[in-house]
C-alpha positions in Angstrom: 16.8 5.2 14.7 17.8 2.4 12.4 20.1 0.9 15.0 17.1 0.7 17.5 15.0 -0.9 14.8 17.7 -3.6 14.2 18.0 -4.2 18.0 14.2 -4.6 18.3 13.8 -6.9 15.3 16.8 -9.1 15.9 15.2 -11.1 18.8 12.1 -11.6 16.6 14.2 -12.9 13.8 16.1 -15.3 16.1 12.8 -16.7 17.5 11.5 -17.4 14.0 14.7 -19.3 13.1 14.6 -21.1 16.4 11.1 -22.2 15.8 11.9 -23.6 12.4 15.1 -25.2 13.7 13.1 -26.7 16.6 10.6 -28.3 14.1 13.5 -29.5 11.9 15.2 -31.1 15.0 12.0 -32.8 16.0 11.4 -34.1 12.5 14.9 -35.4 11.9 14.8 -39.1 12.5 13.1 -42.3 11.4 9.3 -42.5 11.8 7.1 -45.6 11.7 3.7 -45.2 10.1 1.2 -46.8 12.6 -2.2 -46.0 11.0 -4.3 -44.0 8.7 -7.4 -42.2 10.1 -10.0 -41.5 7.5 -12.7 -38.7 7.6 -15.5 -41.3 8.1 -13.9 -42.5 11.3 -12.4 -45.7 10.0 -8.8 -46.6 10.9 -6.4 -48.7 8.9 -3.4 -50.1 10.8 0.0 -50.0 9.1 3.4 -51.1 10.4 5.5 -51.7 7.3 6.3 -48.1 6.2 9.0 -45.9 7.6 9.7 -42.3 6.7 13.2 -40.8 7.3 13.9 -37.1 7.4 17.4 -35.7 7.4 18.3 -32.1 6.6 16.2 -31.9 3.5 16.6 -35.5 2.4 13.7 -38.0 2.6 13.4 -41.7 2.2 10.5 -44.1 2.7 11.3 -47.7 3.4 8.5 -50.1 2.7 8.7 -53.7 4.1 7.2 -56.0 1.5 5.1 -59.1 2.1 7.9 -61.4 1.0 10.3 -60.0 3.6 12.2 -57.8 1.2 12.0 -54.0 1.2 11.8 -51.1 -1.3 13.2 -47.7 -0.6 12.0 -44.5 -2.2 14.2 -41.4 -2.1 13.5 -37.7 -2.4 13.7 -34.3 -0.7 11.5 -32.4 1.6 11.0 -28.8 2.8 9.2 -27.3 5.7 7.2 -24.1 5.6 5.2 -23.1 8.6 2.9 -26.0 9.4 3.4 -27.8 6.0 5.8 -30.3 4.7 6.3 -30.9 1.0 8.0 -34.1 -0.1 9.1 -34.7 -3.7 10.3 -38.2 -4.6 12.7 -38.9 -7.4 10.9 -39.1 -10.8 11.7 -42.7 -11.7 9.4 -44.3 -9.1 6.2 -46.0 -10.3 4.8 -49.5 -10.6 2.8 -51.9 -8.5 5.0 -51.6 -5.3 5.0 -47.8 -5.5 1.2 -47.6 -6.0 0.6 -50.0 -3.1 2.8 -48.3 -0.5 3.1 -44.6 -1.7 0.8 -43.9 -4.7 1.4 -40.1 -4.7 0.3 -38.3 -7.8 3.3 -36.9 -9.7 5.6 -38.4 -7.0 5.0 -35.5 -4.6 2.8 -34.6 -1.7 2.3 -31.7 0.6 1.0 -32.5 4.1 -0.3 -30.3 6.9 1.5 -31.1 10.1 -1.2 -31.6 12.7 1.2 -32.7 15.4 5.0 -32.9 15.7 6.6 -33.8 19.0 9.7 -35.7 20.1 7.8 -39.0 19.8 4.8 -38.5 17.5 4.0 -37.1 14.1 0.6 -36.6 12.5 0.4 -35.6 8.8 -2.8 -34.6 7.2 -3.4 -34.9 3.4 -7.0 -34.3 2.2 -8.4 -35.1 5.7 -6.6 -38.5 5.8 -4.4 -38.5 8.9 -1.1 -40.5 8.8 -0.1 -41.3 12.4 3.6 -42.0 13.0 5.7 -42.9 16.0 9.4 -42.2 16.4 11.2 -45.4 15.6 
């Protein structure tokens, strides 16, 4: 009886791991933030922020107005349709506030869309729209 239970549950277990792996594979890459969509219908164009996801490691590269750039490093984890990103604790200041501004250097997004070419992250009904770069 136990043997049949294992045989029946094994495909289900593989499909769960395959789904997580599929999302991880789609997410792994560099993404360019294109715009924010606000609940009131307004849209703010953005082209100077890039998110990088690689096997639990995260970085955000922000192109500054003077042509230089600032990189913020951290880690991320996926759970169902959510992604949690935690940046290193030493970040703060004017550049951080302008380009990231996350409370406590962390944020959990709902993944509204993840495909091979587009990513939509939702935080408190503000949608961040990315394209694969």
